[in-house]
Structure formats: C-alpha cells, structure tokens
C-alpha positions as CSV (number, residue, x, y, z in Angstrom):
1,M,-60.6,-28.6,-29.8
2,G,-61.5,-25.5,-27.9
3,R,-64.1,-23.7,-25.8
4,E,-64.6,-20.1,-24.8
5,V,-64.9,-20.1,-21.0
6,L,-65.3,-16.4,-20.6
7,P,-65.5,-13.6,-23.3
8,G,-62.0,-13.5,-24.7
9,L,-60.7,-16.6,-22.7
10,H,-60.4,-19.7,-24.9
11,W,-59.5,-23.1,-23.6
12,F,-57.7,-25.5,-26.0
13,Y,-57.6,-29.2,-25.1
14,E,-55.5,-32.2,-26.3
15,P,-56.9,-35.5,-24.9
16,G,-53.7,-37.5,-24.9
17,P,-53.8,-41.3,-24.8
18,D,-56.3,-43.5,-23.0
19,R,-55.2,-43.8,-19.4
20,L,-57.6,-46.7,-18.6
21,E,-54.9,-48.5,-16.7
22,M,-55.3,-46.0,-13.9
23,V,-58.7,-47.6,-13.0
24,T,-58.0,-51.2,-14.1
25,D,-54.7,-51.9,-12.2
26,G,-56.1,-54.8,-10.1
27,R,-58.0,-52.8,-7.5
28,S,-61.6,-51.8,-7.4
29,A,-62.5,-49.0,-9.8
30,P,-62.9,-45.6,-8.1
31,D,-66.4,-44.2,-7.5
32,W,-66.0,-41.5,-10.1
33,Y,-65.3,-43.9,-13.0
34,E,-68.0,-45.0,-15.4
35,P,-67.2,-48.6,-16.7
36,G,-66.4,-48.7,-20.3
37,S,-65.2,-45.1,-20.6
38,A,-61.8,-44.1,-21.8
39,V,-59.8,-42.1,-19.3
40,R,-57.9,-38.9,-20.3
41,I,-55.3,-36.7,-18.8
42,P,-55.2,-33.7,-21.2
43,Q,-52.7,-31.1,-22.2
44,C,-54.4,-27.7,-22.0
45,S,-53.5,-24.3,-23.3
46,Y,-55.3,-21.0,-22.8
47,L,-55.7,-18.0,-25.1
48,F,-56.4,-14.5,-23.6
49,D,-57.8,-12.2,-26.3
50,G,-58.1,-8.6,-25.3
51,E,-56.7,-5.5,-27.0
52,R,-53.7,-7.7,-27.3
53,S,-53.6,-11.5,-27.3
54,L,-51.6,-14.1,-25.4
55,L,-51.4,-17.9,-25.6
56,F,-50.2,-19.8,-22.5
57,D,-48.5,-23.0,-23.5
58,T,-48.7,-24.8,-26.9
59,L,-50.0,-28.4,-26.5
60,S,-47.8,-31.2,-28.0
61,P,-46.8,-31.7,-31.6
62,A,-49.5,-34.4,-31.9
63,S,-52.0,-31.5,-31.9
64,R,-50.1,-29.1,-34.1
65,E,-52.6,-28.7,-36.9
66,Q,-55.5,-28.6,-34.4
67,I,-53.9,-25.8,-32.2
68,L,-53.1,-23.7,-35.3
69,A,-56.7,-24.1,-36.6
70,D,-58.2,-23.4,-33.2
71,L,-56.0,-20.3,-32.8
72,D,-57.0,-18.9,-36.2
73,D,-60.7,-19.5,-35.4
74,A,-60.5,-18.0,-31.9
75,L,-58.6,-15.0,-33.1
76,D,-60.9,-14.6,-36.2
77,G,-57.9,-14.1,-38.4
78,G,-56.3,-11.6,-36.0
79,S,-52.8,-11.5,-34.6
80,L,-51.2,-13.4,-31.7
81,D,-49.1,-10.9,-29.8
82,Y,-47.5,-13.1,-27.1
83,L,-46.7,-16.8,-26.7
84,V,-45.9,-17.9,-23.2
85,V,-44.1,-21.2,-22.7
86,S,-44.3,-22.2,-19.0
87,H,-41.3,-24.6,-19.3
88,P,-39.4,-26.6,-21.9
89,D,-41.4,-29.8,-21.9
90,V,-43.0,-31.3,-25.0
91,P,-46.7,-31.1,-23.9
92,H,-46.1,-27.4,-23.0
93,A,-43.7,-26.1,-25.6
94,G,-43.8,-28.6,-28.5
95,N,-45.6,-26.3,-30.9
96,A,-43.7,-23.2,-30.1
97,S,-41.7,-23.1,-33.4
98,A,-44.9,-23.7,-35.5
99,I,-46.8,-21.0,-33.8
100,L,-43.9,-18.5,-34.1
101,D,-43.7,-19.3,-37.8
102,E,-47.5,-18.7,-38.2
103,Y,-47.7,-15.2,-36.7
104,D,-45.6,-12.1,-37.5
105,D,-44.4,-9.7,-34.8
106,I,-45.2,-12.2,-32.0
107,T,-43.2,-12.1,-28.7
108,L,-42.1,-15.3,-27.2
109,V,-42.2,-15.3,-23.4
110,A,-40.3,-17.8,-21.2
111,P,-39.1,-18.3,-17.6
112,R,-35.9,-16.5,-16.7
113,Y,-35.1,-19.3,-14.2
114,G,-32.5,-21.9,-15.0
115,N,-30.1,-22.1,-18.0
116,A,-31.7,-24.4,-20.5
117,H,-33.1,-21.6,-22.7
118,D,-31.7,-23.1,-26.0
119,L,-34.7,-25.4,-26.3
120,Y,-37.7,-24.4,-28.3
121,H,-36.0,-21.0,-29.1
122,L,-36.4,-20.0,-25.4
123,D,-32.9,-18.4,-25.5
124,E,-34.5,-15.8,-27.9
125,A,-37.5,-15.2,-25.6
126,M,-38.4,-12.3,-23.4
127,H,-37.5,-13.8,-20.0
128,I,-39.9,-13.1,-17.2
129,G,-40.5,-14.2,-13.6
130,E,-42.0,-13.2,-10.2
131,G,-43.5,-9.7,-10.3
132,D,-43.6,-9.3,-14.1
133,E,-46.9,-8.5,-15.7
134,I,-48.4,-8.0,-19.2
135,D,-51.4,-5.8,-19.8
136,L,-53.6,-7.2,-22.6
137,G,-56.4,-4.6,-22.2
138,R,-59.3,-6.8,-21.2
139,F,-56.9,-9.0,-19.2
140,T,-53.8,-8.4,-17.1
141,V,-51.6,-11.5,-16.6
142,A,-48.8,-11.8,-14.0
143,F,-46.0,-14.4,-13.7
144,H,-44.9,-16.4,-10.7
145,E,-42.2,-18.9,-9.9
146,A,-43.9,-22.3,-9.7
147,T,-44.6,-23.4,-6.2
148,F,-44.7,-27.1,-7.2
149,L,-42.9,-28.3,-10.3
150,D,-41.5,-31.3,-12.2
151,A,-38.8,-29.4,-14.1
152,P,-36.0,-27.0,-13.0
153,I,-37.4,-24.2,-15.2
154,S,-41.1,-23.5,-14.7
155,L,-43.5,-20.7,-14.1
156,W,-47.1,-20.2,-13.2
157,M,-49.4,-17.4,-14.3
158,T,-52.3,-15.5,-12.9
159,E,-54.9,-13.2,-14.4
160,R,-55.7,-10.2,-12.3
161,T,-59.0,-9.0,-13.6
162,H,-60.9,-12.2,-13.1
163,E,-58.7,-13.7,-10.4
164,M,-57.5,-16.8,-12.3
165,L,-54.7,-19.1,-11.4
166,L,-52.9,-21.1,-14.1
167,P,-50.8,-23.8,-12.3
168,V,-48.5,-26.0,-14.4
169,D,-48.1,-29.7,-13.7
170,W,-50.2,-29.3,-10.5
171,M,-53.9,-29.6,-10.1
172,G,-54.1,-32.2,-12.9
173,F,-56.4,-35.2,-12.9
174,P,-57.8,-38.0,-15.0
175,H,-61.4,-37.8,-16.2
176,H,-63.8,-39.5,-18.6
177,D,-63.3,-39.1,-22.3
178,A,-66.8,-37.7,-22.5
179,D,-65.8,-34.9,-20.2
180,R,-63.5,-33.1,-22.6
181,L,-63.7,-29.3,-22.2
182,T,-66.2,-29.8,-19.4
183,C,-65.8,-27.5,-16.4
184,V,-65.6,-29.3,-13.0
185,D,-68.9,-27.8,-11.9
186,E,-70.6,-29.3,-14.9
187,L,-69.6,-32.9,-14.1
188,D,-72.2,-35.2,-12.5
189,Y,-69.7,-36.0,-9.7
190,D,-67.4,-34.0,-7.5
191,L,-63.6,-33.9,-8.3
192,T,-62.2,-36.6,-6.0
193,L,-59.2,-37.2,-3.9
194,D,-58.5,-40.3,-5.9
195,Q,-58.4,-38.4,-9.2
196,L,-55.9,-36.0,-7.9
197,V,-53.7,-38.7,-6.3
198,E,-53.6,-40.7,-9.5
199,F,-52.1,-37.7,-11.3
200,H,-49.8,-36.2,-8.7
201,G,-48.6,-39.6,-7.5
202,R,-47.2,-40.2,-11.0
203,V,-46.2,-36.8,-12.3
204,L,-45.1,-35.2,-9.1
205,F,-44.0,-38.5,-7.6
206,W,-41.5,-36.7,-5.4
207,H,-44.4,-36.1,-3.0
208,Q,-43.7,-39.6,-1.6
209,Y,-40.4,-38.3,-0.2
210,V,-41.4,-34.9,1.3
211,N,-42.1,-33.6,4.7
212,V,-45.9,-33.7,4.4
213,E,-46.6,-31.0,6.9
214,K,-44.2,-28.6,5.2
215,V,-45.8,-29.2,1.8
216,Q,-49.3,-28.8,3.3
217,R,-48.2,-25.4,4.6
218,E,-47.0,-24.5,1.1
219,I,-50.4,-25.5,-0.3
220,R,-52.2,-23.4,2.2
221,Q,-49.9,-20.5,1.3
222,V,-50.9,-20.9,-2.4
223,V,-54.5,-20.7,-1.4
224,E,-53.9,-17.6,0.7
225,T,-51.7,-15.9,-1.8
226,Y,-53.8,-16.4,-4.9
227,D,-57.4,-17.1,-3.7
228,P,-58.5,-17.6,-7.3
229,E,-62.0,-17.5,-8.7
230,L,-61.0,-19.8,-11.5
231,V,-58.3,-22.5,-11.7
232,L,-57.0,-23.3,-15.2
233,P,-54.8,-26.3,-15.0
234,T,-52.6,-27.5,-17.8
235,H,-53.5,-31.2,-17.2
236,G,-57.0,-31.1,-16.0
237,L,-60.4,-29.5,-16.4
238,V,-61.3,-25.8,-15.6
239,I,-62.4,-25.2,-12.0
240,R,-64.7,-22.2,-11.7
241,E,-66.6,-23.0,-8.5
242,R,-65.5,-24.3,-5.1
243,T,-61.9,-23.4,-6.1
244,T,-60.6,-23.0,-2.5
245,E,-62.1,-26.3,-1.5
246,Y,-60.4,-28.2,-4.4
247,L,-57.1,-26.4,-3.8
248,E,-57.2,-27.3,-0.1
249,L,-58.0,-30.9,-1.0
250,M,-54.4,-31.0,-2.2
251,T,-53.3,-31.2,1.4
252,D,-55.0,-34.6,1.6
253,V,-53.4,-35.6,-1.7
254,V,-49.8,-35.2,-0.5
255,A,-50.6,-37.1,2.7
256,E,-52.2,-39.9,0.7
257,I,-49.2,-40.2,-1.7
258,E,-46.8,-40.4,1.2
259,R,-49.0,-43.1,2.8
260,R,-49.2,-45.1,-0.5
261,D,-45.5,-44.7,-1.4
262,R,-45.2,-45.2,-5.2
263,V,-48.6,-44.7,-7.0
264,G,-47.3,-45.6,-10.5
265,A,-45.8,-44.2,-13.6
266,L,-47.4,-42.1,-16.4
267,G,-46.6,-43.7,-19.7
268,G,-46.6,-42.1,-23.1
C-alpha cells in the first residue's frame, strides 16, 4: 500500500495488528478516538526516486509481497539503486534479503555503529554514519546517528533538498484504521499528546527513567539542528505542516511518561 507524497517520494505503509487495547484499557477513550475504529501503529518505508533510487527501510515479512509489488509499481519497472536499513529489527529490515534478491546491482546501506552486522546481510553493506551523504539527483539524503533509539545500532536520515527528517522509532503514534496513508494535516483532528505518549511510553519506555530536562534539551536540539519541513516517521503518519510544533510537543511527551511511570507494553 503506497502513496506518492511528493514527485518521486513514495510512502509505503504496513498497518500492523489492531491496537484497540490502547484505548480500551479501563480508562476513558481519548478525544481523538472514534468509537468502533480499529487502531493502527504502522511500519513505514520511503522510496526516493530521482536519477538514482533509494528505499529507506523494508517493512516486515508480513508485507513482503506487497512491498515488492509497490516498489515495482513506483519504479515503473526501473532499478532500485540503494536499500538503506536503519537498524537490524524485523519491522525495518525484515525484507532486506527479498529486496536484494529482486534487484541487480543494488547497494545495501547500513549503520556503521555497533557490531551486529551479520543480521540481514548487514555485514556485507556499505556502512555509513554521521556526515555521509548520497546524491540521488532529485534528492540528496544524509545520515545521522539516532538521537533517540530502542536498539544499539540505529541511524536517522534527512533529505536536503526538501528539508525532510526521517526519525526511526521516534515520532510514532497510533491512529484510526481509516487514516492509513493520510498526512497529519489531512486528519480531522490535531495530533495529540496522548497519541504520542501511547507509542513512546511503550516503545521507548526508558523515558520513564530519564532526566526529563536533559531529554527535553535534546529534543529542542533536534528541532534546532534539523528544522524540517516534512517529518517522515517509520511508525506514524507523514507530518508536512506544523512540524516544529509537533516535534516540540515531544518535550511534553517525555514529561508525561515520567509522570505516569509505566504506560504499557506493545504486543505483537
């Protein structure tokens, strides 16, 4: 399932299981939730198709046939030049082998941080990190050590031409099933603190143990450093308006997680 967000920028979406328990756990349903709707936290990947093409993350094996079909359709039968794996986790790297088998002369790109590069063929990859860039013609992507992460090996990516930020396992949030491939500005409600807390309190649960003020300073540094026009999260919906406002909302998220203590777990 895919959508072209900008010319040459394709968003691929895997819905994942119904997360209805997030809004039916004994407390009042949040204001954003429409009763009767399934709740999704997606896996997302993004294709940049310029003079050369690059896919960022692979979705999980549950979407293997779909991602291969979506890639072929978006590329119109053309080649895929780069496959970037943000980190060796199933929702992000689970289709790496299948995609590598599908395309000739493709370059696998992976983080140079850590030492677990034997997973998903990452030991055979071109290893990149902070300061490295790839010029795709229409797009120029750059790589960054992840500011917030749930694995010891992880990277974020930016796109220079259109000022995009692709955070991994950060800025994710649940949403209605009907909102698949819907940009945040197209929703009939604002992205809420509750949505962000429900995701980060489970996936980045270590927020409950942190020095809140220090993490808030790091969040503000992310905003100042990247100041993106678009945010393309791997577990949420694309943000293309009010990006700074939503990024800064994360300072309230970390404080709320610390106040609540344990929010819950994210089951399979």
